[in-house]
py3Dmol code that shows the C-alpha trace and the ligand (Angstrom):
import py3Dmol

protein = """\
ATOM      1  CA  UNK A   1      85.040 110.859  85.346  1.00  0.00           C
ATOM      2  CA  UNK A   2      85.424 114.357  86.046  1.00  0.00           C
ATOM      3  CA  UNK A   3      85.228 115.140  82.358  1.00  0.00           C
ATOM      4  CA  UNK A   4      81.367 114.699  82.487  1.00  0.00           C
ATOM      5  CA  UNK A   5      80.700 116.709  85.369  1.00  0.00           C
ATOM      6  CA  UNK A   6      78.451 119.711  85.574  1.00  0.00           C
ATOM      7  CA  UNK A   7      79.615 123.065  86.792  1.00  0.00           C
ATOM      8  CA  UNK A   8      78.065 126.694  87.001  1.00  0.00           C
ATOM      9  CA  UNK A   9      79.161 128.965  84.070  1.00  0.00           C
ATOM     10  CA  UNK A  10      79.527 126.000  81.666  1.00  0.00           C
ATOM     11  CA  UNK A  11      78.463 126.664  78.224  1.00  0.00           C
ATOM     12  CA  UNK A  12      76.617 123.920  75.940  1.00  0.00           C
ATOM     13  CA  UNK A  13      76.121 124.630  72.276  1.00  0.00           C
ATOM     14  CA  UNK A  14      72.420 123.584  72.408  1.00  0.00           C
ATOM     15  CA  UNK A  15      69.923 122.242  74.830  1.00  0.00           C
ATOM     16  CA  UNK A  16      70.429 118.695  73.373  1.00  0.00           C
ATOM     17  CA  UNK A  17      74.161 118.994  74.126  1.00  0.00           C
ATOM     18  CA  UNK A  18      73.309 119.703  77.887  1.00  0.00           C
ATOM     19  CA  UNK A  19      70.702 117.113  77.984  1.00  0.00           C
ATOM     20  CA  UNK A  20      73.159 114.486  76.694  1.00  0.00           C
ATOM     21  CA  UNK A  21      75.734 115.575  79.245  1.00  0.00           C
ATOM     22  CA  UNK A  22      73.003 115.174  81.932  1.00  0.00           C
ATOM     23  CA  UNK A  23      72.411 111.644  80.898  1.00  0.00           C
ATOM     24  CA  UNK A  24      75.844 110.538  80.892  1.00  0.00           C
ATOM     25  CA  UNK A  25      76.272 112.141  84.381  1.00  0.00           C
ATOM     26  CA  UNK A  26      73.132 110.719  85.865  1.00  0.00           C
ATOM     27  CA  UNK A  27      73.744 107.261  84.591  1.00  0.00           C
ATOM     28  CA  UNK A  28      77.383 107.376  85.712  1.00  0.00           C
ATOM     29  CA  UNK A  29      76.250 108.379  89.254  1.00  0.00           C
ATOM     30  CA  UNK A  30      73.276 105.946  89.134  1.00  0.00           C
ATOM     31  CA  UNK A  31      70.324 108.129  89.350  1.00  0.00           C
ATOM     32  CA  UNK A  32      67.938 109.639  87.247  1.00  0.00           C
ATOM     33  CA  UNK A  33      66.331 113.133  86.596  1.00  0.00           C
ATOM     34  CA  UNK A  34      63.072 114.657  85.708  1.00  0.00           C
ATOM     35  CA  UNK A  35      62.470 117.719  83.551  1.00  0.00           C
ATOM     36  CA  UNK A  36      60.889 120.539  85.241  1.00  0.00           C
ATOM     37  CA  UNK A  37      61.115 123.242  82.602  1.00  0.00           C
ATOM     38  CA  UNK A  38      62.212 122.785  79.068  1.00  0.00           C
ATOM     39  CA  UNK A  39      61.662 125.699  76.685  1.00  0.00           C
ATOM     40  CA  UNK A  40      63.853 127.538  74.108  1.00  0.00           C
ATOM     41  CA  UNK A  41      65.535 129.806  76.664  1.00  0.00           C
ATOM     42  CA  UNK A  42      65.219 127.683  79.964  1.00  0.00           C
ATOM     43  CA  UNK A  43      65.894 124.133  81.091  1.00  0.00           C
ATOM     44  CA  UNK A  44      65.555 122.869  84.528  1.00  0.00           C
ATOM     45  CA  UNK A  45      66.167 119.416  85.757  1.00  0.00           C
ATOM     46  CA  UNK A  46      65.934 117.815  89.369  1.00  0.00           C
ATOM     47  CA  UNK A  47      66.532 114.546  90.881  1.00  0.00           C
ATOM     48  CA  UNK A  48      63.771 112.135  90.160  1.00  0.00           C
ATOM     49  CA  UNK A  49      63.218 111.404  93.912  1.00  0.00           C
ATOM     50  CA  UNK A  50      60.534 113.639  95.512  1.00  0.00           C
ATOM     51  CA  UNK A  51      61.940 116.236  97.972  1.00  0.00           C
ATOM     52  CA  UNK A  52      65.609 115.733  96.863  1.00  0.00           C
ATOM     53  CA  UNK A  53      67.342 119.041  96.290  1.00  0.00           C
ATOM     54  CA  UNK A  54      69.798 117.791  93.452  1.00  0.00           C
ATOM     55  CA  UNK A  55      69.007 120.158  90.476  1.00  0.00           C
ATOM     56  CA  UNK A  56      70.504 121.924  87.476  1.00  0.00           C
ATOM     57  CA  UNK A  57      69.287 125.239  86.106  1.00  0.00           C
ATOM     58  CA  UNK A  58      70.440 126.510  82.631  1.00  0.00           C
ATOM     59  CA  UNK A  59      69.233 129.373  80.239  1.00  0.00           C
ATOM     60  CA  UNK A  60      70.335 131.104  77.047  1.00  0.00           C
ATOM     61  CA  UNK A  61      71.844 134.438  76.689  1.00  0.00           C
ATOM     62  CA  UNK A  62      70.867 136.907  74.024  1.00  0.00           C
ATOM     63  CA  UNK A  63      69.970 135.483  70.734  1.00  0.00           C
ATOM     64  CA  UNK A  64      72.394 132.362  70.821  1.00  0.00           C
ATOM     65  CA  UNK A  65      70.846 128.959  71.015  1.00  0.00           C
ATOM     66  CA  UNK A  66      73.825 128.097  73.505  1.00  0.00           C
ATOM     67  CA  UNK A  67      72.739 127.186  77.257  1.00  0.00           C
ATOM     68  CA  UNK A  68      74.610 128.223  80.177  1.00  0.00           C
ATOM     69  CA  UNK A  69      74.551 126.430  83.508  1.00  0.00           C
ATOM     70  CA  UNK A  70      73.283 129.035  86.136  1.00  0.00           C
ATOM     71  CA  UNK A  71      72.682 126.757  89.243  1.00  0.00           C
ATOM     72  CA  UNK A  72      73.846 123.589  90.292  1.00  0.00           C
ATOM     73  CA  UNK A  73      72.850 121.883  93.463  1.00  0.00           C
ATOM     74  CA  UNK A  74      74.783 118.815  93.430  1.00  0.00           C
ATOM     75  CA  UNK A  75      74.050 117.228  96.757  1.00  0.00           C
ATOM     76  CA  UNK A  76      71.387 114.628  97.105  1.00  0.00           C
ATOM     77  CA  UNK A  77      69.402 114.430 100.255  1.00  0.00           C
ATOM     78  CA  UNK A  78      67.682 111.208  98.878  1.00  0.00           C
ATOM     79  CA  UNK A  79      69.120 107.803  99.906  1.00  0.00           C
ATOM     80  CA  UNK A  80      71.508 105.969  97.319  1.00  0.00           C
ATOM     81  CA  UNK A  81      69.181 102.821  97.156  1.00  0.00           C
ATOM     82  CA  UNK A  82      66.233 104.976  96.400  1.00  0.00           C
ATOM     83  CA  UNK A  83      67.694 107.267  93.681  1.00  0.00           C
ATOM     84  CA  UNK A  84      69.375 104.374  91.952  1.00  0.00           C
ATOM     85  CA  UNK A  85      65.842 102.556  91.429  1.00  0.00           C
ATOM     86  CA  UNK A  86      65.266 104.419  88.105  1.00  0.00           C
ATOM     87  CA  UNK A  87      67.622 104.410  85.275  1.00  0.00           C
ATOM     88  CA  UNK A  88      65.530 105.697  82.215  1.00  0.00           C
ATOM     89  CA  UNK A  89      68.562 107.492  80.675  1.00  0.00           C
ATOM     90  CA  UNK A  90      70.631 104.152  80.342  1.00  0.00           C
ATOM     91  CA  UNK A  91      70.228 103.686  76.584  1.00  0.00           C
ATOM     92  CA  UNK A  92      72.580 101.963  74.551  1.00  0.00           C
ATOM     93  CA  UNK A  93      74.110 105.243  72.936  1.00  0.00           C
ATOM     94  CA  UNK A  94      74.588 106.514  76.287  1.00  0.00           C
ATOM     95  CA  UNK A  95      76.055 103.387  77.973  1.00  0.00           C
ATOM     96  CA  UNK A  96      78.155 103.070  74.595  1.00  0.00           C
ATOM     97  CA  UNK A  97      79.675 106.394  75.249  1.00  0.00           C
ATOM     98  CA  UNK A  98      80.432 105.705  78.879  1.00  0.00           C
ATOM     99  CA  UNK A  99      81.807 102.223  78.256  1.00  0.00           C
ATOM    100  CA  UNK A 100      84.131 103.638  75.500  1.00  0.00           C
ATOM    101  CA  UNK A 101      85.544 106.534  77.692  1.00  0.00           C
ATOM    102  CA  UNK A 102      85.524 104.871  81.073  1.00  0.00           C
ATOM    103  CA  UNK A 103      85.554 101.076  80.939  1.00  0.00           C
ATOM    104  CA  UNK A 104      87.319  99.450  78.215  1.00  0.00           C
ATOM    105  CA  UNK A 105      88.517  98.315  74.815  1.00  0.00           C
ATOM    106  CA  UNK A 106      86.163  97.849  71.827  1.00  0.00           C
ATOM    107  CA  UNK A 107      88.345  95.872  69.587  1.00  0.00           C
ATOM    108  CA  UNK A 108      87.047  93.040  67.270  1.00  0.00           C
ATOM    109  CA  UNK A 109      87.807  90.444  70.068  1.00  0.00           C
ATOM    110  CA  UNK A 110      85.343  91.926  72.687  1.00  0.00           C
ATOM    111  CA  UNK A 111      82.073  90.257  73.163  1.00  0.00           C
ATOM    112  CA  UNK A 112      78.896  91.853  73.912  1.00  0.00           C
ATOM    113  CA  UNK A 113      78.478  89.870  76.973  1.00  0.00           C
ATOM    114  CA  UNK A 114      81.651  91.155  78.613  1.00  0.00           C
ATOM    115  CA  UNK A 115      80.530  94.768  78.004  1.00  0.00           C
ATOM    116  CA  UNK A 116      77.238  93.972  79.675  1.00  0.00           C
ATOM    117  CA  UNK A 117      78.919  92.381  82.759  1.00  0.00           C
ATOM    118  CA  UNK A 118      81.370  95.488  82.989  1.00  0.00           C
ATOM    119  CA  UNK A 119      78.328  97.978  82.810  1.00  0.00           C
ATOM    120  CA  UNK A 120      76.337  96.111  85.444  1.00  0.00           C
ATOM    121  CA  UNK A 121      79.364  96.166  87.827  1.00  0.00           C
ATOM    122  CA  UNK A 122      80.241  99.833  87.176  1.00  0.00           C
ATOM    123  CA  UNK A 123      76.946 101.386  86.778  1.00  0.00           C
ATOM    124  CA  UNK A 124      74.382  99.032  88.243  1.00  0.00           C
ATOM    125  CA  UNK A 125      72.442  98.822  85.148  1.00  0.00           C
ATOM    126  CA  UNK A 126      70.836  95.285  84.156  1.00  0.00           C
ATOM    127  CA  UNK A 127      71.900  94.148  80.695  1.00  0.00           C
ATOM    128  CA  UNK A 128      70.527  91.538  78.514  1.00  0.00           C
ATOM    129  CA  UNK A 129      72.478  90.390  75.359  1.00  0.00           C
ATOM    130  CA  UNK A 130      70.544  92.671  72.868  1.00  0.00           C
ATOM    131  CA  UNK A 131      71.158  95.778  74.680  1.00  0.00           C
ATOM    132  CA  UNK A 132      74.932  94.791  75.332  1.00  0.00           C
ATOM    133  CA  UNK A 133      75.071  94.306  71.631  1.00  0.00           C
ATOM    134  CA  UNK A 134      73.809  97.590  70.797  1.00  0.00           C
ATOM    135  CA  UNK A 135      75.933  99.307  73.467  1.00  0.00           C
ATOM    136  CA  UNK A 136      79.083  97.781  71.880  1.00  0.00           C
ATOM    137  CA  UNK A 137      77.984  98.875  68.419  1.00  0.00           C
ATOM    138  CA  UNK A 138      77.593 102.457  69.726  1.00  0.00           C
ATOM    139  CA  UNK A 139      80.967 102.487  71.449  1.00  0.00           C
ATOM    140  CA  UNK A 140      82.673 101.108  68.424  1.00  0.00           C
ATOM    141  CA  UNK A 141      81.159 104.047  66.277  1.00  0.00           C
ATOM    142  CA  UNK A 142      82.708 106.497  68.546  1.00  0.00           C
ATOM    143  CA  UNK A 143      86.053 105.520  67.523  1.00  0.00           C
ATOM    144  CA  UNK A 144      85.494 104.904  63.915  1.00  0.00           C
ATOM    145  CA  UNK A 145      82.686 107.552  63.393  1.00  0.00           C
ATOM    146  CA  UNK A 146      79.250 106.622  61.720  1.00  0.00           C
ATOM    147  CA  UNK A 147      78.729 105.386  58.334  1.00  0.00           C
ATOM    148  CA  UNK A 148      77.184 108.766  57.678  1.00  0.00           C
ATOM    149  CA  UNK A 149      80.219 110.459  58.631  1.00  0.00           C
ATOM    150  CA  UNK A 150      82.129 108.435  56.213  1.00  0.00           C
ATOM    151  CA  UNK A 151      79.971 109.327  53.323  1.00  0.00           C
ATOM    152  CA  UNK A 152      80.187 113.019  54.400  1.00  0.00           C
ATOM    153  CA  UNK A 153      84.042 112.778  54.383  1.00  0.00           C
ATOM    154  CA  UNK A 154      84.321 111.536  50.822  1.00  0.00           C
ATOM    155  CA  UNK A 155      85.062 114.930  49.170  1.00  0.00           C
ATOM    156  CA  UNK A 156      87.967 115.549  51.489  1.00  0.00           C
ATOM    157  CA  UNK A 157      89.027 112.019  51.315  1.00  0.00           C
ATOM    158  CA  UNK A 158      89.102 111.845  47.675  1.00  0.00           C
ATOM    159  CA  UNK A 159      91.004 115.221  47.492  1.00  0.00           C
ATOM    160  CA  UNK A 160      93.724 113.837  49.920  1.00  0.00           C
ATOM    161  CA  UNK A 161      94.021 110.648  47.719  1.00  0.00           C
ATOM    162  CA  UNK A 162      94.533 112.930  44.662  1.00  0.00           C
ATOM    163  CA  UNK A 163      97.093 115.198  46.423  1.00  0.00           C
ATOM    164  CA  UNK A 164      99.171 112.121  47.609  1.00  0.00           C
ATOM    165  CA  UNK A 165      98.799 110.142  44.362  1.00  0.00           C
ATOM    166  CA  UNK A 166      99.435 112.194  41.324  1.00  0.00           C
ATOM    167  CA  UNK A 167      97.230 111.338  38.150  1.00  0.00           C
ATOM    168  CA  UNK A 168      94.780 109.758  40.262  1.00  0.00           C
ATOM    169  CA  UNK A 169      91.225 110.170  38.863  1.00  0.00           C
ATOM    170  CA  UNK A 170      88.151 110.513  41.223  1.00  0.00           C
ATOM    171  CA  UNK A 171      84.546 111.480  40.288  1.00  0.00           C
ATOM    172  CA  UNK A 172      81.778 111.906  42.983  1.00  0.00           C
ATOM    173  CA  UNK A 173      78.240 111.677  41.706  1.00  0.00           C
ATOM    174  CA  UNK A 174      75.659 113.494  43.871  1.00  0.00           C
ATOM    175  CA  UNK A 175      71.867 113.973  43.281  1.00  0.00           C
ATOM    176  CA  UNK A 176      70.012 117.117  42.980  1.00  0.00           C
ATOM    177  CA  UNK A 177      69.580 117.160  46.783  1.00  0.00           C
ATOM    178  CA  UNK A 178      73.399 116.721  47.324  1.00  0.00           C
ATOM    179  CA  UNK A 179      73.027 113.092  48.399  1.00  0.00           C
ATOM    180  CA  UNK A 180      75.629 110.408  47.421  1.00  0.00           C
ATOM    181  CA  UNK A 181      74.969 108.414  44.172  1.00  0.00           C
ATOM    182  CA  UNK A 182      78.228 106.920  42.721  1.00  0.00           C
ATOM    183  CA  UNK A 183      82.041 107.213  43.346  1.00  0.00           C
ATOM    184  CA  UNK A 184      84.630 106.450  40.846  1.00  0.00           C
ATOM    185  CA  UNK A 185      88.286 105.894  41.844  1.00  0.00           C
ATOM    186  CA  UNK A 186      91.255 104.976  39.789  1.00  0.00           C
ATOM    187  CA  UNK A 187      94.640 105.329  41.323  1.00  0.00           C
ATOM    188  CA  UNK A 188      97.407 107.189  39.430  1.00  0.00           C
ATOM    189  CA  UNK A 189      99.593 104.063  39.212  1.00  0.00           C
ATOM    190  CA  UNK A 190      97.049 102.195  37.469  1.00  0.00           C
ATOM    191  CA  UNK A 191      96.143 105.041  35.283  1.00  0.00           C
ATOM    192  CA  UNK A 192      99.725 105.580  34.219  1.00  0.00           C
ATOM    193  CA  UNK A 193     100.483 101.673  34.020  1.00  0.00           C
ATOM    194  CA  UNK A 194      97.488 100.841  31.826  1.00  0.00           C
ATOM    195  CA  UNK A 195      98.992 101.782  28.342  1.00  0.00           C
ATOM    196  CA  UNK A 196     101.686  99.332  28.938  1.00  0.00           C
ATOM    197  CA  UNK A 197      99.433  96.348  29.804  1.00  0.00           C
ATOM    198  CA  UNK A 198      97.356  94.057  27.546  1.00  0.00           C
ATOM    199  CA  UNK A 199      94.286  95.624  26.570  1.00  0.00           C
ATOM    200  CA  UNK A 200      92.054  93.387  28.834  1.00  0.00           C
ATOM    201  CA  UNK A 201      89.661  94.674  31.395  1.00  0.00           C
ATOM    202  CA  UNK A 202      87.951  92.471  33.936  1.00  0.00           C
ATOM    203  CA  UNK A 203      84.892  93.946  35.534  1.00  0.00           C
ATOM    204  CA  UNK A 204      82.859  92.391  38.520  1.00  0.00           C
ATOM    205  CA  UNK A 205      80.463  93.692  41.236  1.00  0.00           C
ATOM    206  CA  UNK A 206      79.862  92.703  44.765  1.00  0.00           C
ATOM    207  CA  UNK A 207      77.474  93.649  47.583  1.00  0.00           C
ATOM    208  CA  UNK A 208      78.598  96.098  50.331  1.00  0.00           C
ATOM    209  CA  UNK A 209      78.633  95.137  54.019  1.00  0.00           C
ATOM    210  CA  UNK A 210      77.796  97.549  56.825  1.00  0.00           C
ATOM    211  CA  UNK A 211      74.798  99.525  57.927  1.00  0.00           C
ATOM    212  CA  UNK A 212      73.651 100.335  54.375  1.00  0.00           C
ATOM    213  CA  UNK A 213      73.997  97.027  52.933  1.00  0.00           C
ATOM    214  CA  UNK A 214      70.302  96.608  52.881  1.00  0.00           C
ATOM    215  CA  UNK A 215      69.580  99.731  51.086  1.00  0.00           C
ATOM    216  CA  UNK A 216      72.483  99.320  48.661  1.00  0.00           C
ATOM    217  CA  UNK A 217      71.283  95.670  47.946  1.00  0.00           C
ATOM    218  CA  UNK A 218      67.814  97.062  46.963  1.00  0.00           C
ATOM    219  CA  UNK A 219      69.777 100.033  45.027  1.00  0.00           C
ATOM    220  CA  UNK A 220      71.931  97.378  43.383  1.00  0.00           C
ATOM    221  CA  UNK A 221      68.641  95.347  42.394  1.00  0.00           C
ATOM    222  CA  UNK A 222      67.259  98.692  41.079  1.00  0.00           C
ATOM    223  CA  UNK A 223      70.618  99.300  39.168  1.00  0.00           C
ATOM    224  CA  UNK A 224      69.682  96.427  36.949  1.00  0.00           C
ATOM    225  CA  UNK A 225      68.247  99.307  35.204  1.00  0.00           C
ATOM    226  CA  UNK A 226      72.034 100.030  34.073  1.00  0.00           C
ATOM    227  CA  UNK A 227      72.396 103.536  35.409  1.00  0.00           C
ATOM    228  CA  UNK A 228      75.156 102.748  37.664  1.00  0.00           C
ATOM    229  CA  UNK A 229      77.105 100.555  35.070  1.00  0.00           C
ATOM    230  CA  UNK A 230      76.465 103.191  32.503  1.00  0.00           C
ATOM    231  CA  UNK A 231      78.049 105.775  34.670  1.00  0.00           C
ATOM    232  CA  UNK A 232      80.909 103.387  35.639  1.00  0.00           C
ATOM    233  CA  UNK A 233      81.927 102.448  31.943  1.00  0.00           C
ATOM    234  CA  UNK A 234      81.334 106.232  31.024  1.00  0.00           C
ATOM    235  CA  UNK A 235      84.057 107.179  33.630  1.00  0.00           C
ATOM    236  CA  UNK A 236      86.317 104.220  32.584  1.00  0.00           C
ATOM    237  CA  UNK A 237      86.084 105.165  28.951  1.00  0.00           C
ATOM    238  CA  UNK A 238      87.777 108.744  29.800  1.00  0.00           C
ATOM    239  CA  UNK A 239      90.702 106.555  31.168  1.00  0.00           C
ATOM    240  CA  UNK A 240      90.676 103.481  28.730  1.00  0.00           C
ATOM    241  CA  UNK A 241      89.450 104.531  25.322  1.00  0.00           C
ATOM    242  CA  UNK A 242      87.435 102.193  23.097  1.00  0.00           C
ATOM    243  CA  UNK A 243      89.382 100.271  20.764  1.00  0.00           C
ATOM    244  CA  UNK A 244      88.964  97.184  18.626  1.00  0.00           C
ATOM    245  CA  UNK A 245      91.782  95.347  20.341  1.00  0.00           C
ATOM    246  CA  UNK A 246      90.290  95.761  23.898  1.00  0.00           C
ATOM    247  CA  UNK A 247      88.452  92.853  25.675  1.00  0.00           C
ATOM    248  CA  UNK A 248      86.349  93.678  28.523  1.00  0.00           C
ATOM    249  CA  UNK A 249      85.463  90.410  30.520  1.00  0.00           C
ATOM    250  CA  UNK A 250      82.533  90.313  33.054  1.00  0.00           C
ATOM    251  CA  UNK A 251      79.901  87.595  34.126  1.00  0.00           C
ATOM    252  CA  UNK A 252      76.618  87.109  32.459  1.00  0.00           C
ATOM    253  CA  UNK A 253      75.240  90.178  34.223  1.00  0.00           C
ATOM    254  CA  UNK A 254      72.547  91.629  31.781  1.00  0.00           C
ATOM    255  CA  UNK A 255      73.146  95.116  32.522  1.00  0.00           C
ATOM    256  CA  UNK A 256      76.917  94.888  32.132  1.00  0.00           C
ATOM    257  CA  UNK A 257      76.635  93.318  28.648  1.00  0.00           C
ATOM    258  CA  UNK A 258      74.089  95.931  27.486  1.00  0.00           C
ATOM    259  CA  UNK A 259      76.044  98.696  28.857  1.00  0.00           C
ATOM    260  CA  UNK A 260      79.389  97.511  27.371  1.00  0.00           C
ATOM    261  CA  UNK A 261      77.751  97.358  23.944  1.00  0.00           C
ATOM    262  CA  UNK A 262      76.535 100.862  24.243  1.00  0.00           C
ATOM    263  CA  UNK A 263      79.521 102.621  25.631  1.00  0.00           C
ATOM    264  CA  UNK A 264      82.259 100.494  24.218  1.00  0.00           C
ATOM    265  CA  UNK A 265      81.184  99.789  20.742  1.00  0.00           C
ATOM    266  CA  UNK A 266      84.466  98.732  19.409  1.00  0.00           C
ATOM    267  CA  UNK A 267      85.560  96.565  22.143  1.00  0.00           C
ATOM    268  CA  UNK A 268      85.055  92.686  22.467  1.00  0.00           C
ATOM    269  CA  UNK A 269      83.041  91.746  25.475  1.00  0.00           C
ATOM    270  CA  UNK A 270      83.886  88.375  26.777  1.00  0.00           C
ATOM    271  CA  UNK A 271      82.584  86.054  29.744  1.00  0.00           C
ATOM    272  CA  UNK A 272      84.793  85.239  32.561  1.00  0.00           C
ATOM    273  CA  UNK A 273      85.484  81.541  32.321  1.00  0.00           C
ATOM    274  CA  UNK A 274      85.155  81.097  36.174  1.00  0.00           C
ATOM    275  CA  UNK A 275      81.560  82.252  36.131  1.00  0.00           C
ATOM    276  CA  UNK A 276      80.900  80.154  32.921  1.00  0.00           C
ATOM    277  CA  UNK A 277      82.412  76.848  34.505  1.00  0.00           C
ATOM    278  CA  UNK A 278      80.356  77.486  37.689  1.00  0.00           C
ATOM    279  CA  UNK A 279      77.170  77.796  35.605  1.00  0.00           C
ATOM    280  CA  UNK A 280      78.079  74.530  33.544  1.00  0.00           C
ATOM    281  CA  UNK A 281      78.814  72.698  36.638  1.00  0.00           C
ATOM    282  CA  UNK A 282      75.301  73.606  38.199  1.00  0.00           C
ATOM    283  CA  UNK A 283      73.478  72.606  35.042  1.00  0.00           C
ATOM    284  CA  UNK A 284      75.528  69.534  33.918  1.00  0.00           C
ATOM    285  CA  UNK A 285      76.437  67.908  37.160  1.00  0.00           C
ATOM    286  CA  UNK A 286      78.498  64.994  36.840  1.00  0.00           C
ATOM    287  CA  UNK A 287      78.838  65.293  33.122  1.00  0.00           C
ATOM    288  CA  UNK A 288      81.897  65.445  30.981  1.00  0.00           C
ATOM    289  CA  UNK A 289      80.775  68.761  29.776  1.00  0.00           C
ATOM    290  CA  UNK A 290      82.229  70.627  32.589  1.00  0.00           C
ATOM    291  CA  UNK A 291      85.657  69.084  32.216  1.00  0.00           C
ATOM    292  CA  UNK A 292      85.677  69.602  28.390  1.00  0.00           C
ATOM    293  CA  UNK A 293      84.556  73.359  28.719  1.00  0.00           C
ATOM    294  CA  UNK A 294      87.290  73.923  31.221  1.00  0.00           C
ATOM    295  CA  UNK A 295      89.829  72.417  28.854  1.00  0.00           C
ATOM    296  CA  UNK A 296      88.613  74.361  25.935  1.00  0.00           C
ATOM    297  CA  UNK A 297      88.814  77.663  27.926  1.00  0.00           C
ATOM    298  CA  UNK A 298      92.534  77.033  28.407  1.00  0.00           C
ATOM    299  CA  UNK A 299      93.433  76.206  24.762  1.00  0.00           C
ATOM    300  CA  UNK A 300      95.927  78.585  23.161  1.00  0.00           C
ATOM    301  CA  UNK A 301      95.554  77.037  19.741  1.00  0.00           C
ATOM    302  CA  UNK A 302      92.630  77.389  17.734  1.00  0.00           C
ATOM    303  CA  UNK A 303      93.023  73.603  16.367  1.00  0.00           C
ATOM    304  CA  UNK A 304      93.133  72.457  20.071  1.00  0.00           C
ATOM    305  CA  UNK A 305      89.893  74.529  20.887  1.00  0.00           C
ATOM    306  CA  UNK A 306      88.153  73.182  17.836  1.00  0.00           C
ATOM    307  CA  UNK A 307      88.909  69.567  18.660  1.00  0.00           C
ATOM    308  CA  UNK A 308      87.652  69.917  22.194  1.00  0.00           C
ATOM    309  CA  UNK A 309      84.554  71.725  21.019  1.00  0.00           C
ATOM    310  CA  UNK A 310      83.711  68.955  18.750  1.00  0.00           C
ATOM    311  CA  UNK A 311      83.787  66.575  21.714  1.00  0.00           C
ATOM    312  CA  UNK A 312      81.383  68.810  23.391  1.00  0.00           C
ATOM    313  CA  UNK A 313      79.075  68.973  20.376  1.00  0.00           C
ATOM    314  CA  UNK A 314      79.282  65.257  20.325  1.00  0.00           C
ATOM    315  CA  UNK A 315      77.630  64.759  23.737  1.00  0.00           C
ATOM    316  CA  UNK A 316      75.280  67.747  23.106  1.00  0.00           C
ATOM    317  CA  UNK A 317      74.334  67.258  19.519  1.00  0.00           C
ATOM    318  CA  UNK A 318      72.567  70.053  17.732  1.00  0.00           C
ATOM    319  CA  UNK A 319      69.116  69.027  16.589  1.00  0.00           C
ATOM    320  CA  UNK A 320      66.304  70.985  15.316  1.00  0.00           C
ATOM    321  CA  UNK A 321      64.304  70.704  18.531  1.00  0.00           C
ATOM    322  CA  UNK A 322      67.223  71.528  20.733  1.00  0.00           C
ATOM    323  CA  UNK A 323      69.911  73.447  19.105  1.00  0.00           C
ATOM    324  CA  UNK A 324      73.190  74.000  20.675  1.00  0.00           C
ATOM    325  CA  UNK A 325      72.705  77.548  21.854  1.00  0.00           C
ATOM    326  CA  UNK A 326      69.979  76.642  24.179  1.00  0.00           C
ATOM    327  CA  UNK A 327      71.024  73.139  25.159  1.00  0.00           C
ATOM    328  CA  UNK A 328      74.471  74.175  26.209  1.00  0.00           C
ATOM    329  CA  UNK A 329      74.204  77.716  26.786  1.00  0.00           C
ATOM    330  CA  UNK A 330      74.301  77.671  30.508  1.00  0.00           C
ATOM    331  CA  UNK A 331      72.982  81.071  30.864  1.00  0.00           C
ATOM    332  CA  UNK A 332      69.776  80.716  28.706  1.00  0.00           C
ATOM    333  CA  UNK A 333      66.794  81.298  30.985  1.00  0.00           C
TER     334      UNK A 333
END
"""
ligand_1 = """\
1
ZN
Zn 68.251 112.640 94.856
"""
view = py3Dmol.view(width=600, height=400)
view.addModel(protein, "pdb")
view.setStyle({"model": 0}, {"cartoon": {"style": "trace"}})
view.addModel(ligand_1, "xyz")
view.setStyle({"model": 1}, {"stick": {}})
view.zoomTo()
view.show()
């Protein structure tokens, strides 16, 4: 626990840094402090119990925002019971740091309840499930870094990927304020290998998990405006040129279809049979249509395909009121 001790002469980059250290120290030693003075150049705190002599005085030097500890009276004259009665600094971020550094593991098997029990035992802090959960979340972030740090590290991460994977192509798109928008990544092995593959590209999209999933979900909904797909296909086209023999497979996402038609004017746009069959199953439950469509999708000969398609037409005849395109088209809205 010595690493969080206060000592005369210590330098802290800012008042916030010093304050954080004081919070860690006082929670660890089960008491609390009151701020006596807090200005741009001076910071004085004392034990919250009236009449106790524990106090820390710090101040700046010259123009620098750094704070130096000038006086540290580390002896309490209050009683243990009295000073441990208040623990306003015991917030989940502080507890998370103490837990991570001094108490235990934060691996995936660790449950919030066991974190709460350990903290109560060690620091005398009352914990409920929600507070334990938040504490564990903070403790885990100390090891992994926060999602914000992750976004911040993207440029150097991409640089390292390019360095260790020659021919790798990366594009990081930021907005006018330097905020993250999109990232594109194609590994060198894929880039070099594609010319030897069949000219088929399968695209799909998924939601992201983690802290920003909410924001990204909304962004994705907004991206039905095609911008992100357009950006993606424009990057892709630099690596995989448009070609009459190229097929791009996707689900029936409106933006994808529209963008492919705009960016890849020569390539054929096809529908993924997995998504197609899923939609047929939903719409024609218990009907033969599903079985037949699945069979048709796996045909290698045109004659086989035509035969099965005639069967489909037989159970869903085209009439003037309901033509096949609306009746059988599982995507028709
Ligand atoms: Zn005291």
